[in-house]
VOLOLUM-524467 format. One record per residue (C-alpha): residue in one letter; chain; residue number from 1; x, y, z. Coordinates in pm, 1 decimal, decimal comma, padded with zeros to 6 digits. Example, Ala and Ser with C-alpha at 12.3 -4.5 7.8 and 13.67 -1.06 7.14 Angstrom:
(node "A" "A" 1 (01230,0 -00450,0 00780,0));
(node "S" "A" 2 (01367,0 -00106,0 00714,0));
// end
This chain:
(node "M" "A" 1 (04463,1 05584,1 -04869,3));
(node "L" "A" 2 (04091,7 05499,5 -04865,6));
(node "K" "A" 3 (04135,6 05158,9 -04971,5));
(node "Q" "A" 4 (04398,4 05122,5 -04664,7));
(node "E" "A" 5 (04172,9 05251,9 -04413,4));
(node "K" "A" 6 (03873,1 05047,8 -04498,1));
(node "S" "A" 7 (04014,8 04742,8 -04471,7));
(node "R" "A" 8 (04202,4 04811,5 -04164,9));
(node "L" "A" 9 (03829,7 04914,3 -04038,9));
(node "T" "A" 10 (03679,9 04583,3 -04198,1));
(node "E" "A" 11 (03933,3 04371,0 -03986,3));
(node "Q" "A" 12 (03889,6 04536,7 -03652,0));
(node "G" "A" 13 (03535,2 04441,9 -03710,4));
(node "D" "A" 14 (03566,2 04124,3 -03789,6));
(node "T" "A" 15 (03815,1 04090,8 -03535,6));
(node "M" "A" 16 (03546,2 04226,6 -03242,2));
(node "H" "A" 17 (03300,3 03974,3 -03400,5));
(node "K" "A" 18 (03527,8 03663,6 -03358,7));
(node "T" "A" 19 (03562,4 03749,2 -03020,4));
(node "L" "A" 20 (03163,6 03865,9 -02888,1));
(node "S" "A" 21 (03091,0 03498,6 -03061,0));
(node "L" "A" 22 (03373,1 03343,0 -02847,3));
(node "F" "A" 23 (03284,1 03583,1 -02525,0));
(node "F" "A" 24 (02881,3 03450,3 -02552,5));
(node "T" "A" 25 (02996,4 03009,9 -02635,0));
(node "V" "A" 26 (03210,4 03033,6 -02300,8));
(node "I" "A" 27 (02943,0 03164,2 -02112,2));
(node "L" "A" 28 (02670,1 02923,9 -02228,9));
(node "A" "A" 29 (02862,1 02641,3 -02203,1));
(node "F" "A" 30 (02892,9 02779,8 -01857,4));
(node "G" "A" 31 (02558,6 02821,3 -01829,7));
(node "L" "A" 32 (02480,7 02457,2 -01985,8));
(node "F" "A" 33 (02717,3 02360,0 -01718,4));
(node "S" "A" 34 (02588,5 02464,3 -01383,0));
(node "T" "A" 35 (02268,1 02349,0 -01467,9));
(node "T" "A" 36 (02360,8 02057,1 -01517,6));
(node "A" "A" 37 (02521,2 02044,2 -01216,5));
(node "S" "A" 38 (02309,3 02095,3 -00964,3));
(node "A" "A" 39 (02052,5 01812,3 -01126,2));
(node "L" "A" 40 (02107,6 01463,0 -01107,4));
(node "N" "A" 41 (02425,8 01354,2 -00988,4));
(node "P" "A" 42 (02483,5 01013,2 -01245,9));
(node "K" "A" 43 (02776,0 00965,7 -01011,7));
(node "D" "A" 44 (02515,2 00900,7 -00748,4));
(node "V" "A" 45 (02272,7 00677,7 -00953,9));
(node "D" "A" 46 (02551,6 00409,0 -01003,5));
(node "I" "A" 47 (02654,2 00435,1 -00651,0));
(node "L" "A" 48 (02304,1 00352,7 -00543,9));
(node "L" "A" 49 (02241,8 00027,3 -00821,9));
(node "T" "A" 50 (02598,4 -00088,4 -00698,6));
(node "T" "A" 51 (02612,6 -00067,1 -00350,9));
(node "K" "A" 52 (02270,0 -00012,7 -00254,0));
(node "N" "A" 53 (02396,6 00249,1 00006,4));
(node "C" "A" 54 (02338,0 00606,8 -00102,2));
(node "D" "A" 55 (02256,0 00838,9 00188,6));
(node "E" "A" 56 (02244,5 01256,6 00100,3));
(node "C" "A" 57 (02237,4 01129,0 -00271,2));
(node "D" "A" 58 (02139,8 01366,6 -00541,6));
(node "L" "A" 59 (01856,4 01152,5 -00745,2));
(node "S" "A" 60 (01630,7 01362,4 -00862,1));
(node "S" "A" 61 (01488,0 01307,3 -01135,5));
(node "A" "A" 62 (01643,2 00994,2 -01133,6));
(node "N" "A" 63 (01464,8 00647,1 -01370,8));
(node "L" "A" 64 (01428,2 00417,6 -01111,2));
(node "N" "A" 65 (01134,2 00236,3 -01244,2));
(node "N" "A" 66 (01141,2 -00142,6 -01178,8));
(node "K" "A" 67 (01477,0 -00115,6 -01030,7));
(node "K" "A" 68 (01599,8 -00371,8 -00714,8));
(node "L" "A" 69 (01673,2 -00228,3 -00468,3));
(node "R" "A" 70 (01540,0 -00393,5 -00173,4));
(node "G" "A" 71 (01662,7 -00289,2 00153,4));
(node "A" "A" 72 (01849,2 00024,5 00013,7));
(node "S" "A" 73 (01981,9 00340,7 00255,3));
(node "L" "A" 74 (01899,6 00651,2 00097,9));
(node "K" "A" 75 (01858,8 00872,1 00411,5));
(node "K" "A" 76 (01813,0 01217,3 00367,2));
(node "S" "A" 77 (01854,1 01125,7 00011,2));
(node "N" "A" 78 (01718,1 01380,2 -00300,3));
(node "L" "A" 79 (01442,3 01221,5 -00498,9));
(node "A" "A" 80 (01224,2 01488,5 -00605,2));
(node "G" "A" 81 (01075,3 01358,6 -00904,3));
(node "A" "A" 82 (01233,2 01044,4 -00909,9));
(node "F" "A" 83 (01035,2 00746,3 -01122,5));
(node "L" "A" 84 (00998,5 00427,9 -00925,8));
(node "T" "A" 85 (00781,2 00277,1 -01046,8));
(node "R" "A" 86 (00763,0 -00099,4 -00998,3));
(node "A" "A" 87 (01069,0 -00064,8 -00815,3));
(node "D" "A" 88 (01154,5 -00303,5 -00483,8));
(node "L" "A" 89 (01218,5 -00080,8 -00176,9));
(node "T" "A" 90 (01092,9 -00349,8 00042,6));
(node "G" "A" 91 (01264,6 -00244,0 00394,1));
(node "A" "A" 92 (01433,3 00046,6 00198,3));
(node "D" "A" 93 (01575,0 00321,5 00501,0));
(node "L" "A" 94 (01407,0 00630,5 00317,0));
(node "S" "A" 95 (01384,2 00850,8 00657,6));
(node "G" "A" 96 (01407,3 01221,3 00574,1));
(node "A" "A" 97 (01395,6 01168,1 00179,8));
(node "D" "A" 98 (01275,8 01434,2 -00023,9));
(node "L" "A" 99 (01026,1 01260,1 -00269,7));
(node "T" "A" 100 (00839,5 01573,0 -00386,6));
(node "D" "A" 101 (00639,1 01481,0 -00658,9));
(node "A" "A" 102 (00801,6 01152,2 -00706,0));
(node "T" "A" 103 (00640,2 00866,2 -00901,2));
(node "L" "A" 104 (00613,7 00520,5 -00674,1));
(node "K" "A" 105 (00293,0 00351,8 -00876,2));
(node "I" "A" 106 (00259,6 -00022,0 -00822,5));
(node "A" "A" 107 (00614,2 -00056,0 -00597,4));
(node "D" "A" 108 (00705,6 -00247,3 -00285,8));
(node "L" "A" 109 (00720,8 -00017,1 00006,4));
(node "A" "A" 110 (00673,1 -00312,1 00280,9));
(node "R" "A" 111 (00810,1 -00253,7 00593,4));
(node "A" "A" 112 (01024,6 00066,6 00467,5));
(node "N" "A" 113 (01110,2 00365,1 00694,2));
(node "L" "A" 114 (00989,8 00682,6 00562,7));
(node "N" "A" 115 (00959,8 00866,9 00925,5));
(node "G" "A" 116 (01048,4 01238,3 00827,8));
(node "A" "A" 117 (00997,7 01220,1 00454,4));
(node "N" "A" 118 (00881,3 01494,9 00257,4));
(node "L" "A" 119 (00570,3 01303,1 -00007,7));
(node "D" "A" 120 (00408,4 01636,2 -00115,3));
(node "N" "A" 121 (00280,6 01554,3 -00451,5));
(node "A" "A" 122 (00404,8 01183,6 -00450,9));
(node "H" "A" 123 (00197,7 00913,5 -00609,2));
(node "F" "A" 124 (00204,8 00598,7 -00429,9));
(node "E" "A" 125 (-00132,5 00480,2 -00654,0));
(node "G" "A" 126 (-00112,5 00083,5 -00618,0));
(node "A" "A" 127 (00218,3 00095,2 -00398,3));
(node "D" "A" 128 (00256,2 -00219,9 -00105,2));
(node "L" "A" 129 (00298,2 -00005,9 00195,2));
(node "F" "A" 130 (00263,6 -00274,4 00460,0));
(node "Q" "A" 131 (00390,7 -00199,0 00765,3));
(node "A" "A" 132 (00539,5 00109,1 00602,4));
(node "N" "A" 133 (00675,9 00351,8 00887,6));
(node "L" "A" 134 (00516,0 00714,7 00765,7));
(node "T" "A" 135 (00561,9 00872,4 01090,8));
(node "N" "A" 136 (00643,7 01293,5 01088,7));
(node "T" "A" 137 (00559,8 01242,5 00744,5));
(node "N" "A" 138 (00480,1 01586,2 00475,2));
(node "R" "A" 139 (00143,1 01434,0 00319,0));
(node "D" "A" 140 (00013,9 01755,0 00141,7));
(node "N" "A" 141 (-00175,8 01640,0 -00175,2));
(node "T" "A" 142 (-00024,8 01273,9 -00184,4));
(node "H" "A" 143 (-00163,1 01016,9 -00391,2));
(node "F" "A" 144 (-00235,4 00665,9 -00251,2));
(node "E" "A" 145 (-00538,4 00552,8 -00422,2));
(node "G" "A" 146 (-00575,6 00179,9 -00476,6));
(node "A" "A" 147 (-00251,5 00131,1 -00199,0));
(node "Y" "A" 148 (-00225,4 -00114,7 00005,2));
(node "L" "A" 149 (-00196,3 00005,1 00360,5));
(node "V" "A" 150 (-00313,8 -00274,5 00605,4));
(node "G" "A" 151 (-00033,6 -00195,7 00904,6));
(node "T" "A" 152 (00096,1 00137,6 00780,2));
(node "V" "A" 153 (00161,9 00353,4 01061,7));
(node "L" "A" 154 (00143,2 00727,9 01015,6));
(node "A" "A" 155 (00189,1 00841,6 01392,1));
(node "R" "A" 156 (00166,6 00670,4 01749,0));
(node "H" "A" 157 (-00138,2 00427,4 01752,5));
(node "E" "A" 158 (-00212,9 00493,3 01386,2));
(node "E" "A" 159 (-00316,6 00350,0 01096,3));
(node "L" "A" 160 (-00369,2 00444,5 00749,9));
(node "T" "A" 161 (-00628,2 00234,2 00682,5));
(node "P" "A" 162 (-00770,9 00155,7 00311,7));
(node "Q" "A" 163 (-01068,0 00344,8 00367,0));
(node "G" "A" 164 (-00856,0 00670,7 00403,6));
(node "A" "A" 165 (-00661,3 00588,6 00098,0));
(node "A" "A" 166 (-00820,1 00848,9 -00123,4));
(node "G" "A" 167 (-00569,5 01123,4 -00027,1));
(node "S" "A" 168 (-00345,1 01255,6 00269,1));
(node "N" "A" 169 (-00625,1 01493,5 00393,4));
(node "A" "A" 170 (-00826,9 01157,1 00463,0));
(node "A" "A" 171 (-00848,8 01128,6 00888,9));
(node "A" "A" 172 (-00635,5 00797,4 01026,8));
(node "E" "A" 173 (-00838,2 00559,0 01222,2));
(node "P" "A" 174 (-00693,6 00427,1 01564,6));
(node "A" "A" 175 (-00503,1 00087,2 01536,4));
(node "L" "A" 176 (-00695,1 -00243,1 01633,5));
(node "P" "A" 177 (-00438,9 -00470,5 01724,9));
(node "A" "A" 178 (-00678,6 -00724,1 01932,4));
(node "L" "A" 179 (-00861,7 -00774,6 01633,4));
(node "A" "A" 180 (-00836,9 -01124,8 01455,8));
(node "A" "A" 181 (-00620,8 -01091,2 01146,2));
(node "E" "A" 182 (-00964,5 -01086,8 00902,1));
(node "E" "A" 183 (-01075,3 -00774,2 01034,7));
(node "K" "A" 184 (-00915,7 -00473,7 00949,2));
(node "Q" "A" 185 (-01192,1 -00213,6 00847,5));
(node "P" "A" 186 (-01205,5 00070,2 01028,5));
(node "V" "A" 187 (-01412,1 00094,2 01363,0));
(node "T" "A" 188 (-01561,2 00397,7 01503,6));
(node "D" "A" 189 (-01806,3 00483,1 01799,7));
(node "K" "A" 190 (-02058,3 00503,9 01555,8));
(node "A" "A" 191 (-02092,0 00093,8 01595,1));
(node "F" "A" 192 (-02219,4 00173,6 01976,0));
(node "S" "A" 193 (-02514,2 00388,7 02077,0));
(node "D" "A" 194 (-02405,5 00724,3 02262,2));
(node "N" "A" 195 (-02717,8 00692,4 02469,6));
(node "E" "A" 196 (-02656,5 00405,1 02635,3));
(node "P" "A" 197 (-02330,2 00371,2 02872,0));
(node "L" "A" 198 (-02134,4 00000,5 02823,1));
(node "R" "A" 199 (-02143,4 -00094,1 03147,9));
(node "V" "A" 200 (-01877,2 -00404,8 03222,6));
(node "K" "A" 201 (-01808,8 -00572,3 03493,9));
(node "G" "A" 202 (-01479,3 -00523,5 03717,4));
(node "D" "A" 203 (-01293,4 -00195,8 03822,8));
(node "A" "A" 204 (-01226,1 -00071,3 03468,7));
(node "Q" "A" 205 (-01516,6 00251,9 03345,9));
(node "P" "A" 206 (-01626,4 00270,9 02996,1));
(node "E" "A" 207 (-01412,5 00590,8 02911,4));
(node "Q" "A" 208 (-01075,3 00338,2 03040,5));
(node "L" "A" 209 (-01207,1 00097,7 02722,1));
(node "T" "A" 210 (-01001,0 00091,2 02458,1));
(node "L" "A" 211 (-01186,0 00067,5 02120,8));
(node "A" "A" 212 (-01117,6 -00289,7 02033,7));
(node "E" "A" 213 (-01250,2 -00391,7 02419,1));
(node "R" "A" 214 (-01530,9 -00231,1 02348,1));
(node "R" "A" 215 (-01608,3 -00359,3 02042,4));
(node "T" "A" 216 (-01525,8 -00717,2 02181,8));
(node "A" "A" 217 (-01674,6 -00681,5 02516,7));
(node "T" "A" 218 (-01948,6 -00932,1 02568,9));
(node "I" "A" 219 (-02252,6 -00752,5 02688,5));
(node "S" "A" 220 (-02541,1 -00984,0 02882,3));
(node "S" "A" 221 (-02719,8 -01047,1 03145,2));
(node "E" "A" 222 (-02502,9 -01144,2 03351,7));
(node "N" "A" 223 (-02219,4 -00871,3 03326,8));
(node "V" "A" 224 (-02425,1 -00591,6 03260,2));
(node "L" "A" 225 (-02457,7 -00379,5 03586,7));
(node "P" "A" 226 (-02846,9 -00204,1 03622,0));
(node "S" "A" 227 (-02862,1 00125,0 03694,5));
(node "A" "A" 228 (-03049,7 00378,4 03876,2));
(node "E" "A" 229 (-03256,6 00518,2 03563,3));
(node "T" "A" 230 (-03314,1 00154,8 03391,1));
(node "E" "A" 231 (-03502,7 00035,4 03760,9));
(node "K" "A" 232 (-03705,4 00363,6 03736,2));
(node "I" "A" 233 (-03782,0 00318,7 03378,5));
(node "A" "A" 234 (-03929,8 -00019,1 03431,2));
(node "T" "A" 235 (-04135,9 00078,0 03755,3));
(node "D" "A" 236 (-04336,1 00334,6 03561,9));
(node "V" "A" 237 (-04412,4 00141,9 03280,9));
(node "Q" "A" 238 (-04593,9 -00102,5 03553,2));
(node "N" "A" 239 (-04704,5 00174,2 03712,8));
(node "I" "A" 240 (-04869,4 00291,0 03319,5));
(node "P" "A" 241 (-05281,0 00202,1 03373,2));
(node "A" "A" 242 (-05413,1 -00029,9 03104,0));
(node "V" "A" 243 (-05648,6 00117,1 02833,5));
(node "T" "A" 244 (-05982,6 -00060,2 02829,8));
(node "S" "A" 245 (-06181,5 00116,0 02632,3));
(node "I" "A" 246 (-06257,3 00436,1 02367,8));
(node "A" "A" 247 (-06491,5 00690,9 02364,8));
(node "K" "A" 248 (-06715,7 00742,7 02093,1));
(node "N" "A" 249 (-06613,3 01114,2 02074,0));
(node "D" "A" 250 (-06247,9 01058,4 02058,7));
(node "A" "A" 251 (-06046,2 01048,9 01776,6));
(node "P" "A" 252 (-06022,4 00676,1 01574,7));
(node "A" "A" 253 (-05702,4 00542,3 01619,7));
(node "P" "A" 254 (-05478,0 00556,5 01355,1));
(node "K" "A" 255 (-05390,3 00316,0 01092,3));
(node "I" "A" 256 (-05100,7 00110,8 01117,9));
(node "A" "A" 257 (-04951,0 00148,8 00736,7));
(node "E" "A" 258 (-04897,5 -00184,5 00588,5));
(node "P" "A" 259 (-04593,0 -00305,4 00390,7));
(node "E" "A" 260 (-04620,3 -00277,6 00042,0));
(node "K" "A" 261 (-04639,9 -00554,6 -00160,2));
(node "N" "A" 262 (-04461,1 -00686,4 -00479,0));
(node "V" "A" 263 (-04190,2 -00402,1 -00358,0));
(node "P" "A" 264 (-03852,2 -00513,5 -00558,6));
(node "H" "A" 265 (-03546,3 -00513,9 -00279,2));
(node "E" "A" 266 (-03172,5 -00440,9 -00358,3));
(node "P" "A" 267 (-02953,3 -00779,0 -00369,0));
(node "V" "A" 268 (-02735,6 -00823,4 -00086,9));
(node "K" "A" 269 (-02411,6 -00765,8 -00243,5));
(node "Q" "A" 270 (-02176,0 -01058,2 -00100,2));
(node "E" "A" 271 (-01836,4 -01001,6 -00075,8));
(node "M" "A" 272 (-01552,9 -01156,5 -00337,8));
(node "T" "A" 273 (-01406,8 -01444,3 -00218,6));
(node "D" "A" 274 (-00993,6 -01418,0 -00283,1));
(node "L" "A" 275 (-01040,2 -01638,0 -00542,4));
(node "E" "A" 276 (-01281,3 -01411,9 -00718,8));
(node "K" "A" 277 (-01119,8 -01073,9 -00639,4));
(node "L" "A" 278 (-00756,3 -01265,5 -00779,9));
(node "L" "A" 279 (-00901,4 -01314,4 -01119,7));
(node "K" "A" 280 (-01114,8 -01014,7 -01133,7));
(node "T" "A" 281 (-00825,2 -00811,4 -01045,7));
(node "N" "A" 282 (-00477,2 -00981,3 -01086,9));
(node "R" "A" 283 (-00391,9 -00874,9 -00718,4));
(node "C" "A" 284 (-00473,5 -01035,4 -00396,0));
(node "M" "A" 285 (-00235,5 -00975,4 -00124,3));
(node "E" "A" 286 (-00250,0 -01139,0 00233,4));
(node "C" "A" 287 (-00480,3 -01363,3 00114,9));
(node "N" "A" 288 (-00639,5 -01743,0 00169,4));
(node "L" "A" 289 (-00592,6 -01943,2 -00154,4));
(node "S" "A" 290 (-00472,0 -02284,4 -00004,0));
(node "R" "A" 291 (-00560,8 -02586,0 -00199,0));
(node "A" "A" 292 (-00664,6 -02314,0 -00515,1));
(node "D" "A" 293 (-00727,1 -02495,5 -00841,1));
(node "L" "A" 294 (-00532,5 -02239,6 -01062,7));
(node "S" "A" 295 (-00375,2 -02477,2 -01336,2));
(node "G" "A" 296 (-00366,2 -02276,2 -01652,0));
(node "K" "A" 297 (-00469,1 -01929,5 -01522,6));
(node "N" "A" 298 (-00325,3 -01635,8 -01662,1));
(node "L" "A" 299 (-00170,7 -01458,6 -01341,6));
(node "K" "A" 300 (00171,4 -01232,3 -01586,9));
(node "G" "A" 301 (00252,1 -00928,2 -01315,3));
(node "A" "A" 302 (-00033,8 -01091,5 -01065,5));
(node "H" "A" 303 (00035,8 -00889,4 -00692,4));
(node "L" "A" 304 (00035,5 -01227,1 -00412,9));
(node "E" "A" 305 (00244,2 -01073,0 -00203,5));
(node "R" "A" 306 (00224,3 -01279,4 00164,8));
(node "A" "A" 307 (-00037,7 -01458,6 -00026,2));
(node "N" "A" 308 (-00126,0 -01887,3 00121,6));
(node "L" "A" 309 (-00092,9 -02097,1 -00143,5));
(node "A" "A" 310 (00014,1 -02399,8 00050,3));
(node "G" "A" 311 (-00103,5 -02651,0 -00177,7));
(node "A" "A" 312 (-00241,7 -02504,3 -00442,7));
(node "N" "A" 313 (-00249,5 -02661,9 -00805,3));
(node "L" "A" 314 (-00061,4 -02380,7 -01039,4));
(node "Y" "A" 315 (00015,0 -02632,1 -01288,7));
(node "K" "A" 316 (00081,3 -02471,5 -01604,7));
(node "A" "A" 317 (-00019,0 -02132,3 -01526,3));
(node "T" "A" 318 (00150,9 -01798,1 -01600,2));
(node "L" "A" 319 (00297,8 -01627,4 -01324,7));
(node "E" "A" 320 (00589,1 -01436,2 -01509,0));
(node "K" "A" 321 (00646,9 -01093,9 -01345,5));
(node "A" "A" 322 (00486,0 -01174,1 -01028,2));
(node "N" "A" 323 (00531,1 -01070,3 -00672,1));
(node "L" "A" 324 (00525,3 -01340,6 -00436,4));
(node "K" "A" 325 (00718,7 -01201,6 -00193,6));
(node "E" "A" 326 (00715,9 -01378,1 00141,1));
(node "T" "A" 327 (00427,3 -01616,2 -00050,8));
(node "D" "A" 328 (00362,3 -01918,6 00094,5));
(node "L" "A" 329 (00388,4 -02226,1 -00167,1));
(node "A" "A" 330 (00451,8 -02503,6 00059,9));
(node "G" "A" 331 (00358,0 -02845,0 -00096,4));
(node "A" "A" 332 (00239,8 -02645,6 -00429,5));
(node "N" "A" 333 (00224,6 -02755,9 -00755,6));
(node "L" "A" 334 (00444,7 -02546,6 -00991,3));
(node "E" "A" 335 (00518,0 -02838,2 -01242,6));
(node "K" "A" 336 (00518,4 -02629,9 -01554,5));
(node "T" "A" 337 (00455,0 -02271,5 -01436,9));
(node "D" "A" 338 (00575,5 -02003,3 -01597,0));
(node "L" "A" 339 (00764,2 -01769,3 -01328,9));
(node "E" "A" 340 (01067,8 -01615,9 -01553,8));
(node "D" "A" 341 (01128,2 -01273,4 -01387,6));
(node "A" "A" 342 (00933,0 -01353,8 -01057,8));
(node "D" "A" 343 (00991,8 -01209,6 -00772,5));
(node "L" "A" 344 (01005,8 -01511,2 -00511,8));
(node "Y" "A" 345 (01233,3 -01318,6 -00182,0));
(node "K" "A" 346 (01162,6 -01538,6 00122,9));
(node "A" "A" 347 (00879,8 -01743,8 -00059,6));
(node "N" "A" 348 (00816,4 -02072,4 00107,4));
(node "L" "A" 349 (00877,5 -02350,2 -00142,6));
(node "S" "A" 350 (00949,1 -02633,6 00066,0));
(node "G" "A" 351 (00784,1 -02966,4 -00082,1));
(node "A" "A" 352 (00716,2 -02781,1 -00416,8));
(node "N" "A" 353 (00656,6 -02967,1 -00693,5));
(node "C" "A" 354 (00845,5 -02753,3 -00951,5));
(node "K" "A" 355 (00928,9 -03000,2 -01224,4));
(node "E" "A" 356 (01002,2 -02874,8 -01569,9));
(node "A" "A" 357 (00901,2 -02492,7 -01424,0));
(node "N" "A" 358 (01033,2 -02191,4 -01566,6));
(node "F" "A" 359 (01240,9 -01987,6 -01326,7));
(node "T" "A" 360 (01454,2 -01790,2 -01583,2));
(node "N" "A" 361 (01596,0 -01448,7 -01371,6));
(node "A" "A" 362 (01360,9 -01512,8 -01110,3));
(node "A" "A" 363 (01423,3 -01353,9 -00756,3));
(node "L" "A" 364 (01486,4 -01660,8 -00524,8));
(node "D" "A" 365 (01718,1 -01543,7 -00240,2));
(node "G" "A" 366 (01624,2 -01577,5 00095,7));
(node "A" "A" 367 (01341,4 -01838,6 -00037,8));
(node "N" "A" 368 (01249,6 -02192,2 00136,0));
(node "L" "A" 369 (01377,2 -02488,4 -00079,6));
(node "S" "A" 370 (01384,9 -02751,4 00165,3));
(node "G" "A" 371 (01295,8 -03039,4 -00001,1));
(node "T" "A" 372 (01173,7 -02858,6 -00389,2));
(node "D" "A" 373 (01199,4 -03061,1 -00668,3));
(node "F" "A" 374 (01376,6 -02873,3 -00953,3));
(node "T" "A" 375 (01409,6 -03171,6 -01248,7));
(node "G" "A" 376 (01397,9 -03019,9 -01552,1));
(node "A" "A" 377 (01348,1 -02676,6 -01436,3));
(node "Q" "A" 378 (01497,2 -02350,0 -01627,1));
(node "M" "A" 379 (01706,8 -02179,2 -01364,5));
(node "E" "A" 380 (01948,5 -01943,3 -01611,2));
(node "G" "A" 381 (02019,6 -01634,6 -01384,3));
(node "A" "A" 382 (01767,0 -01744,6 -01089,4));
(node "V" "A" 383 (01917,1 -01557,6 -00824,4));
(node "K" "A" 384 (01941,3 -01819,6 -00520,6));
// end
């Protein structure tokens, strides 16, 4: 009797144990499913890579490094924590997107629209933000070190300059559209004296002149109007009596300190030429390298977007994975040059010598290929 009761209790215990184990297994599985469902949606990644159209998609923490997303539509998408290093987002629409903690190092965002995007703690180090639209963005702790920011629009009449690229707290300088193309450094009122008002002929008053107009204004005896203060000072100077002698008891005139002799002066730092900049940094966007001799140079992965390489000699040079988007290579010598995986989107190759060059998997879509000589060139996988 006792044995039967003991056996019955043992069976009940085993059943209860199995029930509890099944219960906790179901709960755990449900929890894991819920966590996965609320994170990255793999289907959205497939949609983006297939169609380049994924508005309001969940791409948080997605690995999109090196992806070709040129012109993609990602309006109001969740890209928080996404990895977009070296991604091509040229002309992409990221308006209203969440890029919190996203990594976009060395990414190409030229002319991209990021209006209203959340860039909190996003990393844009080394990224190309040429003429990108960053109006109404949240830039708390955003990292722009080393980014290319010429023409980057922050708000109406504002630009983010390279000097303000250390972070989001840097003050933006006013845009200077009237300046020459090579004058891209920010200009402040410190370049002008606060004590000498600028007077220019015409109806414009000093306070009405723009900063660009003030900088480019020509100041001469013909266009500077005299002021009453200036005339009074000139009259007072003329009426000062000349000093003819010094009394014996007067204090001696102070000695004028002579300049120190043999004092070494710091050499004037000369700016690097575009060619020197390229060879030192492997990065020279919008540079003038026309007719430069780069034969045999190793420029693997170089950033040469929108550079002028017309007539340049690149014979047997290595430009593997180089960024040559919108670069002018008209009449250039690219014979036996290695351009594997290079991006030549909208590049000008008209009349270029590309004999026996390696264009394997290179992007040539939108490029001007009129009169280009591809005799013996390797074109496997090249996109035209």
